[in-house]
N, C-alpha and C positions, 0 to 999 in steps of 0.2 A: 779951253782949259779947264773950266770949272766942272764941265761934263766928264772929262777924263778923270779929274781928281775925285768926283763922285762915284764913277764906276771903280776906280781903285779902291776907294774906301769900302764899296759894297762888297768887293771881292774879298778884301781883308776881313771883313765882318763874316762873311759866308764861311771862309775858311777856319775862323775861330768859333764858329756857332756851336760846333759839337761838343756835348759834355760827356766825359768818361771818368767815373769815380772808381772803376774796377781796381782794386789793389791798394787804393788810397785811403780806405775807410778804416779807422782804428777799432771799431766794435768795443768801446769802452763802457757801455752803459747797458745794464741788464734790461731786457724788454719788459715795459710796463704792461701789465694785464689789467684792461679795464674791469673794475669791480662789477659783479652782478648787482643790478638794480633791486633794492629792497621793496617789498610790497607787503600790504595787508588786506585782509578780507573784509569787505563791508557787508551791511545787512542783507544784500541781494546775493551775495555769494560771489561777486566780482572782486578780481585781484586789482587793488589800487595802488598806483605807482605815483610818487611825487617828483616831478621834474622841474628843478628851478634853473632857468636860464640866467646867467650872470657873467659879469665881466671879471678879469683877474690878471694875473702875470704868470708867465711860465718861463723857466730858465732852459733855453735850447742851447745857447753859445756862451762861451766866457765874454765877460765884459758888461753884463747887465741883463734883466729879464725882458722878454717880449710881451707887449699888451695882447691879451687873448681873450676869447670868449669860451665858455663851456656850460655844460649842464651838470648841475650838482658838483661842480669844480671848475678849475680855472681853464681847462682845455679838454676837449671832447666830452663824452658823456658815458654814463655806465652802459653796460650790456643788458638790454632787457630781455628776459627769457620767459615764454610762455608756451602753452600746449595747445593743440587742436581741440576745439570744444570749450576752452576756457573763456569767460567773459573777462574782459580787461577794461579798466577805467583809469584815466589819466588826469593829473591835476598839473597843468603846465602854467608855471608863473614866469612871467617876463619881468626879470629884474634889470633889463637895459633901458636906456633912455630914448629908444626908438622902437617901432614895430618889428616883429619878427615872426616866425611861425616854425612848427615841425611837422614835417611830412613824413609818412610812414611808407618808405620806398618799397614797392613789392607786395604791399598788403591788399588783400580784397576786404573791403569795408564801405560803409555808406559814404557818398561824396562829401557830406557836411562833415565827416570825421577825418577826412583825408589829409588836412593839414597843407592843402595847396594854396594858390594865391587868394582864394576867397575866404580863408579861415586865418586872418592875420591877428596876432595877440598884440594889443598895444602896451606901451610902457606901463607897468604896475598893474596889468590886467591878469586875468586867470582863464584858461580854456580848459574844458572838461570832456574831452572826447571820450566815447566808449563804444565797444562793439564785442562780438564773439568771434574769436579765432575759428576760421572755417577754410583751412588749406593745410596742405602738407607740410611736414617738417623742411625747413629751408633756413638759409642765412640771408635776412633781409637787413634793412638799416633805416635810420631816420636822419633827417637834415632839414634846414630852412628850405622854404620855397616861396619866399616873398617876391612877388614879380618885380623884376629891375635889380634886386639886391640879393638874389640867391647865391651868386658867386662870392660877393663880399662877405656875406655872413658864414658860409661854409669854410672859406679861407681863414676867417678868425677863429674857427675852432668848433662850431656848432654841428657835432655829427655823433653817432654811435651806432653799435650793432643792435639788431632785434633778432634774436635766434627763436625759431619755432621748433617744437618737438611734436611727435606723433607717436601712436602705439607702434606703428611699423619700424621706425628708426630705434625705438627703445629695445626692440628684440633683437636687433643686429648687434654684432660684436665689433662694430667700428670703434676706433678710438673716441672716448666721449667724456673723459675727465677735464672739465673746462680749465684751462690755464696750465694743465700738465701735458696731455697728449692731444688735446683739442684746442688749438690756439687761435683766438681771434687776430686778425692782422688788418688793422685799417691803415693803408698805405697812402701816403700824400707826399707831394712835392712842395717845397716851400723856398722862397727867396727872401734874403734878409738884407735891409739897407745897412749903412754904417753905424746906425744906432741899434742894431739888433732888432729892429721892428720889421714887420711882415711888409714885404714890397710886391704889390700887386701889378706893377706896370706889365704891359705886354711886349714881347721882344719885338724889335723891328722886323716887319714883313712877316711875323706870324699870322697865320690865319685862324689858329686854335683858341688863343687865349693866353692867361698868365702861365707861365712855365717856370718852375723852380730848379735851383742847382742843388739844392739839399733834399734828401729823403729822410722823412721821419715815419715811425711805425708805432701806432698807438700813442702818439706824442713823444716817443723815444727816438732820439738822434743817434746813429751808429749803434743799434742795439745788437746784443747777443741773447741766445736762449739756451739754457742748459737742458739737453735732452736726457730723459731718464728711462724711455721706452722705445722699443724697436721701430714701432710704427707711430707716426705723428701725423695728426690731421691738422691741416692749416686752412683757415676759413679766410681767404683772400677777398679782400674789398678794395677796389680801386675808388678811393674817396677823394681823388685829385679834381681840380676844375677842368683840366683840359689834357694833361698828359695820358698817353697810351703806356701801358707796361707789358712787356713780353717775358713773363716769369720763367726762369729755369735755374737749375742748380750748377754750380761752379764747376762740377766735373761731368756735366752734361748727362748725368745719370736719369734714368726714366722714373717717373713717379706716377701714380694713379689719380686720374681725375674722376671723382665720385659724384660731384654735384656742380650745378651752376644756380643761376638766378633763383629759379622757383622750386629747387629741392634736389633730391638725389636723382642720377641718371639711372636708367634701367640696369646698366652694368658699368663696371669701371673701365676706363680707357687708359691704356699705358701711353705716355707720351713724355717728352722731354722740355716741352713749352706749353704755356698757356697764356694767351694774350687777352687783355681785359682793357676796354675803353672805360671812360669815367661812368661810374655807377654800376657796373657789371661787378659779380661775384662769381667765385669758383672755390669748391672745397676740393683739396688734393690731399693724398696721403703719401707720406714719403717715408722710405725704409732706412734706418741707420744702422751702422754697425758699431760696436763698443769702441770708444776712445777716439773716434774720428771727429774731424772739424770740416765743415762744409758751408758754403755761402748760397743764399738765395739771391739771385741777381735779376735785373731786368735788362735784357738784351734788344738789339735793334728790332724795330717793328718789322713784321712779315707782311708787307703789302707795298704797292707802289702808287704813289699819289700823282704821277704825271708831272707835267711841266709847269701847272699853274701855281703850285705851292710846294717848293722843294722840301723834301722830307726833313732835311737838316734843320730848316728854320722852324719847324713845329715839333722839334724834339724826337724825331722818329728814328734818328741814327744815334741817340744817346744811349749810353750803357751806365748802369748803376749797381753797386753793391747795396742790397736791401737790408739784410740781417745775417749774422753768422750763428750757426748752430754747433754746439759742443756737445758731442755724446759722451756720457758717463763711461767708466770702464766696465760696468755691468748694467745690462738694459733688461728691463722686465719685457715679458713677451706674452701678453694676455689677449690680445685683439687681433682682428683678422678683417680682410675684405671679402664680403661674401660673393658668391657668383652672380647673384641677382640682388640688386638693391632696391628697386621700386618699380612700378608700373610704367610703362612707356606712355608719353602723351598719345591720346586716343580719341581726339575730337573727330566726330563724324563729319566729313567734308563732302558727303553725297548730298546734303540738303543745306546749301549755303544760302543764307538770307540775303546777302549783299556782298558784293566785291568793290572795295574802295581803292583809288589810286592815290598815293602821296608822292610828290616830288619835293625833294629838299634842296634849296639852292640858296646861296648867300646867307640871308637871316630869314628866308621865307619858307613856308610850307604851302604848296600850290598856290605860289604867288602873293601869299598874304602873310602878315605879321599878326601877332597875338593882340586881340582887342578884349579886355576884361568884360565888356557888355554884349560881346558877340558868341553865341553858341553856334559851332560850325555845322554840327549835325546831330541827329538823334539816332540811337540804336534801340532794338527792341529786347527787352528781358527775355532771356531763353533762346534767343537767336545765336547762331554761329556765323561770324563774317570772315572774310578773308580780306586782309589789307596788303596790298602791293606796294612796297615802299622802295624808292630809289633815290640815292644820292646823286644828282646830276652835276655836282660840282666837281673840280679837280682837287678839292681837299676833303678832309675827314669832317663827317658827322656821324652821330648814332641816332639811335630812336627809342624812346622809352614811353610805355603806356601805363598810365595808372589804372588800378582796380583789377586788371586781369594779368595772368600769366599766359603767354601766347606759345603756340607750336610753330616752329619754322618748318614750312612745308618743302620749300627748295630755295636754293640760292642761284638765281639766273638759270632756272630749269634743271639744275643738278641736285642730287640729294645733299643735304647739308652735311658737313663734317661732323665727326662724333662730338666734338664740343657744344655744337648747336642742336643736338637732338633731345636734349631735355627741355623742361618748361624754362621760358625766359621772360623777362619784363623789359631788358634793354639789350640792344643788338648794334654792333659795329656795322656801318654801311660803307663797304668798299665802294669807291666811285663807279658809277654807271652799272653796278650789278643790281638786279631786282630781287628783293626779299619778299617772299609770299608768307605772310603770318596769319594763321588761324586762330581765332580767340572767341570764346563763348561768354556771353555776358548774363550772369546768373545773379538774381536778387538785387536789392538796394536800388529801386527805382526812384527817380526824382526829376521832374521836368525842368526844374528851375535851377539846380545845383549841378555844374559840370564837373566831370574828370578832365585831366590834361593828357596831351601827347606832345612830345617835343624832343628836340635834341637835348642830350645831357652833357654836351660841352657847354659849360655854365655861362660863359659870355654870349655864346649863340643864343641860349635860352633867354637870357636877361634882355637880349637886344630884339626879342621877338620872335624866335624860332619856335613857335608853341601854337597849339589849337586846342579847342574845347568841345567835348562831346557829352551828351546826357543819356542815361539809360531810361526808357519809357516803358511803363506798365501798359497793360491792355487798354486801348481807348485814348490814352494820353498823347498830347502833342507837345512839341518843343515849347517850353515856357519862357520866362524872362529872368535873367540873373537878378537877384535881389539887389536893390539900389545900393544899400551899404557895402556889399560885397564888390559890386562893380566899379565902385569909385576908388578902390585901393589899387591904384595904377602907378607904379613907380618906374615905368619903363620910359 
């Protein structure tokens, strides 16, 4: 009798697990645009940014504020903007009562500047990373990366965009006025308890992690944006802990995908959907008509998980209204989408130094969980390698590599779809498909300080689905993680 009751309760839970907010969002809040981070130039010519990590309160719902964390504010952080060739320096002050960190997701930089698990910033401490921007224009971001606590710290609000510019993109006539026709969109799902505080509980039988039933964009709940130009560029960032988004417009119109994680695609791709797993970015350009109103939505995910983890219990059948766009009666029309945007990824795969195999299962990569004092392998500076990555679970993982942008050679032997033909640093792994990733390791050798590779579903990452590699110079051998760095293990 008890078993029958449990089965019945489970069936009821399953039938009610799907979330659908389409048509139910009021869109009563103007979209907040994160301010551009201020900087000053020091004697060396570097641009210096001051970033203060602090706690605060944010009003999302009626009835009282939510306790939040932010950078230079109560929730989220400013947009950092820099150009290829610039030297940047940061003063990161931790005003919290516990350690945290800031990782520059998607950035090519020295490993001791990466902001990963080995660069924690203690309470009241200051961290001063610096490096020279040496990669093409792209939409990157920053967020905490404290081992064992990344999901919690990001959920509380520590995140922001990091936009890179270069001479190529400056010469194009793409929409480029920040906050007007070039819109940052940090998309997050959140769940609130009865006291309007964040609820990080994981749904029953979910294999992904925390899933929220409210969507906020740039910290705004139920946002709208006033459109004043015919073409609008949206920089979409999935900054959620676990949720997939399958973005499309409410009238199913086509838009142009112009960029992914590592920068602009070779040419724009016309589509009506773009799917992002946690950590991925996409730049799309939408064309509007005067006086119209249209919503950006997230539709059901476009993949099958099989029987191990029903899609409904991991949010993949959910639908959300994300933001409403309200076009003015008169729209300016001074931008365009060029036929050629950027050079295609062109790694030389005729001289591959190493082919490595990675299998993701449970919370393990190749059967092992993260150990702060274990360097899993070393790569040689200047080498190009191919990493063959497979999700052997029946549920979702993705794969992120620090320091490099990779080229996806094929997906299970087939040419990658258009949205995977640009530079990437994070890729969704459909179960049982093999993804062949080519990457070149240039500069920044250090035998003792590793970079990370991991699943970017943050509960998975925190529970150990992560490994470490070092980049070795000529004659160098794998070293030993400094003791101070290795002891910061919160997993």
